[in-house]
C-alpha positions as CSV (number, residue, x, y, z in Angstrom):
1,P,0.3,-0.2,0.0
2,D,2.8,2.8,0.7
3,F,4.0,2.4,-3.1
4,A,0.7,2.8,-4.2
5,S,0.2,6.0,-1.6
6,Q,3.2,7.2,-3.6
7,T,1.9,6.2,-7.3
8,Y,-0.8,7.8,-6.7
9,Q,0.4,11.1,-5.3
10,A,3.4,10.9,-8.5
11,Q,-0.1,10.6,-11.0
12,S,-1.9,14.3,-8.5
13,N,-4.6,11.2,-7.7
14,P,-5.1,12.3,-4.1
15,T,-8.2,10.3,-3.7
16,N,-6.6,6.9,-4.4
17,Q,-3.1,8.2,-2.6
18,A,-6.5,8.6,0.9
19,L,-7.9,5.6,0.3
20,S,-4.4,3.5,0.0
21,L,-2.9,5.7,3.2
22,S,-6.2,3.8,4.9
23,Y,-5.6,0.4,4.0
24,L,-1.7,1.4,5.1
25,A,-2.9,2.1,8.2
26,S,-5.3,-0.8,8.6
27,A,-2.2,-2.8,7.9
28,Y,0.0,-0.7,10.3
29,K,-2.4,-1.6,12.6
30,E,-2.9,-4.9,12.5
31,L,0.8,-5.0,12.9
32,G,0.6,-2.9,16.3
33,Q,2.4,-0.1,14.6
34,W,0.6,2.1,16.4
35,Q,2.1,6.1,15.4
36,A,2.2,4.8,11.5
37,A,-1.4,3.9,11.4
38,E,-1.9,7.4,13.4
39,T,0.0,9.4,10.9
40,A,-1.3,7.5,7.8
41,I,-5.1,7.7,9.0
42,S,-4.3,11.6,9.5
43,Q,-2.6,11.7,5.9
44,S,-5.6,10.4,4.6
45,L,-8.0,12.4,6.2
46,E,-6.0,15.3,5.1
47,L,-6.5,14.9,1.7
48,L,-9.7,13.9,1.4
49,Q,-10.3,17.0,3.3
50,A,-8.6,19.2,0.9
51,T,-10.9,18.0,-2.1
52,D,-14.1,18.1,-3.4
53,A,-15.7,16.6,-0.4
54,T,-19.4,15.0,-1.9
55,S,-17.3,13.6,-4.9
56,N,-15.8,10.9,-2.6
57,A,-18.5,11.0,0.1
58,L,-17.9,7.0,0.5
59,I,-14.5,6.3,0.5
60,L,-14.1,9.9,2.9
61,A,-16.3,7.7,4.7
62,Q,-14.5,4.3,4.6
63,V,-11.5,6.1,6.2
64,W,-13.7,7.9,8.9
65,N,-14.1,3.7,9.4
66,T,-11.0,3.2,9.4
67,Q,-10.0,5.6,12.0
68,G,-12.6,4.8,14.6
69,S,-11.3,1.5,14.5
70,L,-7.5,2.7,15.0
71,Q,-9.1,4.8,18.3
72,L,-10.9,2.0,19.4
73,A,-8.0,-0.1,19.2
74,T,-5.8,2.8,21.2
75,G,-7.9,2.7,24.0
76,N,-10.3,5.5,22.8
77,P,-14.0,4.6,22.6
78,E,-15.5,7.7,22.8
79,A,-13.3,9.4,19.8
80,A,-13.8,6.1,17.8
81,L,-17.6,6.4,18.2
82,S,-17.3,10.4,16.8
83,S,-15.9,8.8,13.9
84,W,-18.3,6.0,13.1
85,Q,-21.1,8.7,13.3
86,Q,-19.3,10.6,10.4
87,A,-18.8,7.6,9.0
88,E,-22.7,6.7,9.4
89,T,-23.5,10.0,7.9
90,L,-21.8,9.6,4.7
91,Y,-22.5,6.2,3.8
92,G,-26.4,7.5,4.4
93,E,-25.4,10.1,1.9
94,T,-24.5,7.1,-0.5
95,D,-27.3,5.5,0.5
96,D,-25.0,2.7,1.0
97,I,-27.3,0.4,3.7
98,R,-24.2,-2.0,4.4
99,G,-22.1,1.3,5.2
100,T,-24.5,2.7,7.3
101,L,-25.2,-0.4,9.2
102,G,-21.6,-1.3,9.6
103,S,-20.9,1.6,11.4
104,Q,-24.0,1.3,13.6
105,L,-23.0,-1.8,14.6
106,N,-19.2,0.1,15.1
107,Q,-20.8,2.1,17.0
108,A,-23.0,-0.4,19.4
109,Q,-19.3,-1.8,19.9
110,A,-18.0,1.5,21.0
111,L,-21.0,2.0,23.1
112,Q,-20.3,-1.1,25.2
113,S,-16.3,-0.3,25.3
114,L,-17.8,3.1,27.7
115,G,-19.7,0.4,29.3
116,L,-23.1,1.7,28.0
117,Y,-24.9,-1.1,27.4
118,R,-28.2,-0.3,27.8
119,Q,-27.8,2.0,24.8
120,A,-25.6,-0.4,22.5
121,R,-28.7,-2.5,23.0
122,T,-30.9,-0.4,21.9
123,R,-29.1,0.5,18.9
124,L,-28.3,-3.2,18.0
125,E,-31.7,-4.1,18.8
126,E,-32.4,-1.2,15.8
127,I,-30.2,-3.3,13.9
128,N,-31.3,-6.7,14.1
129,K,-34.5,-5.4,12.8
130,Q,-33.5,-3.7,9.6
131,L,-30.9,-7.0,8.9
132,Q,-34.2,-9.3,9.2
133,S,-34.6,-8.4,5.6
134,Q,-31.3,-8.6,4.1
135,P,-29.6,-12.5,3.1
136,D,-27.4,-14.1,5.7
137,S,-23.9,-12.6,6.1
138,R,-21.1,-11.8,8.2
139,L,-22.3,-8.1,9.2
140,K,-26.1,-10.3,10.2
141,T,-23.8,-12.9,12.2
142,K,-21.7,-9.7,13.6
143,A,-25.1,-8.0,14.6
144,L,-26.5,-10.9,16.1
145,Q,-23.5,-11.8,18.4
146,S,-23.2,-8.8,19.5
147,L,-26.7,-8.6,20.4
148,G,-26.0,-11.2,22.2
149,V,-23.0,-10.7,24.0
150,T,-24.8,-7.2,25.5
151,L,-27.8,-9.1,26.1
152,Q,-25.8,-11.2,28.3
153,R,-23.9,-8.7,30.1
154,V,-27.2,-6.6,31.0
155,G,-28.6,-9.7,32.8
156,A,-30.7,-10.8,29.8
157,F,-29.4,-15.0,30.1
158,S,-32.5,-16.0,27.9
159,E,-32.5,-13.4,25.5
160,S,-29.0,-13.8,24.8
161,L,-29.1,-17.3,24.3
162,D,-31.8,-17.2,21.7
163,V,-29.7,-14.6,20.1
164,L,-26.6,-16.0,20.0
165,E,-27.5,-19.8,18.8
166,Q,-29.4,-17.4,16.5
167,S,-25.6,-16.2,15.2
168,L,-24.2,-19.8,15.6
169,V,-26.6,-21.1,13.4
170,M,-25.9,-18.3,10.8
171,T,-22.2,-18.7,11.2
172,Q,-22.0,-22.5,10.4
173,Q,-23.7,-21.9,7.7
174,L,-21.5,-19.3,5.9
175,D,-18.7,-22.3,7.1
176,N,-17.0,-18.9,9.3
177,A,-15.0,-20.6,12.2
178,P,-13.6,-17.9,13.8
179,D,-16.9,-16.4,13.9
180,T,-17.7,-19.6,15.3
181,S,-15.2,-19.9,17.7
182,A,-16.3,-16.5,19.1
183,V,-19.9,-16.9,19.1
184,L,-19.1,-20.6,20.7
185,L,-17.6,-18.3,23.8
186,G,-20.5,-15.8,23.9
187,L,-22.9,-18.6,24.6
188,G,-20.4,-20.2,26.9
189,H,-20.4,-17.1,28.6
190,T,-23.8,-16.7,28.8
């Protein structure tokens, strides 16, 4: 991604350069190189904010999403919540339903990190209502898993078991071993 970013810079293509820097930030995050990740995401946001934001709304939403992920990973859930709210707004402007729901799911995760489980529960229940009409997907299983864990944390154990069992069936149908493991862990805790 660093080579790609440099190539787009040489071509005077700030939009693709910003997207490459966002991917680079994600890679640095996965490697635990926090300072490099923060530098890359900051450069990405600066590039996009200097260009026509309306034509780059979807890319800007993706960058805000990456920013939120980095902020949560570095222990700043308040900032992550704000970044994901920015992403949700931009995904909404582009009518990207999956992006909007994904940003809302991320916000619920930030609320959980802040200990605001009742607010997270409300948000997750709204997300799950919207996802009912959608085909089974990883996003849907993650939403169910997150709701199940949140229900467990607020003491709604019976509801938690029901939701986590739904998520388990879905992850097994999608043949997603890591998600299946996470759901089984949630079931064990409940």
